[in-house]
N, C-alpha and C positions, 0 to 999 in steps of 0.2 A: 284132081280135087285134093291131092295131097300136098301139103306145104313142105318147106324145107326141113321142118322139124320131125316129119314123118306122120303128123296128125292131119286129119281132114281140115281144110281151110275154114270149114264152118263150125268146128268144134272149139268151144271155149274151155281151154284146159284149166283155167282158174276156177270156173264155176262148175266144170265138168258136165257140160250139157251142150247139146246141139243148138246152134243158133237158128237153124231153119227146120226144126224138127217137124212142124206141121206141114211144110212144103218139101220135105226131103225126097230125093229120087227113090224110085222103086227099089234099086239094089240096096238101099239103106233100110228097107222095111223088112227087117228080119222076122218080125212077127207073123208076116204073111207066109214066110217060108217055114216057120215053126208050125203054123196051122196046117200047111200042106203035108208036113210029115207027122202030124198028130202029136206034137210035143206037148206034154201036159203044162198047164199054166205055171205052175210052181217051178218048172225046169226051164222056162223060156229065157231067163236071164243067163243061165249057164250056157244054153244053146247059142245065144247071141254072141257071147264071149268066144265060144269055140269057133263060130263063123268068122269073127274078126281075126282070131289067131290063125286060122287057116289061110285067110286072105293075105295077111301080112307074111306068112310063110311062103306063099306062092310069089308074091311080089318081091320080097326082100330077103327071104331065107329064115330058116328056124332059129338061127343064132344071130340075127341081124340086130343092130342098135335099135331099130324101130320095134322089133319084137320085145326086146328087153325093156324099152320105155313103156310099151303097152302093158306088159306083165307087171311091172313096178306100179304103174297107175292103177291097175284094178286091185292090187293088194293094199293100196293105201285107204281104201273105203271098205 
């Protein structure tokens, strides 16, 4: 599900949103994982970002172009 640019093929990078959010697969539902680990609501965004960073690190490496793109994208908002 990852495109050549390193982003999910369903992620609209311009609008910064998922095009299939309501129908996204279970592995994209980080909120369920946050609830499993009792992550407080106010910390769930940070938890989701950390999950994404960990997945990118596993798939591409911690210093990969994909990781740099992701980190740059989350800093712009």
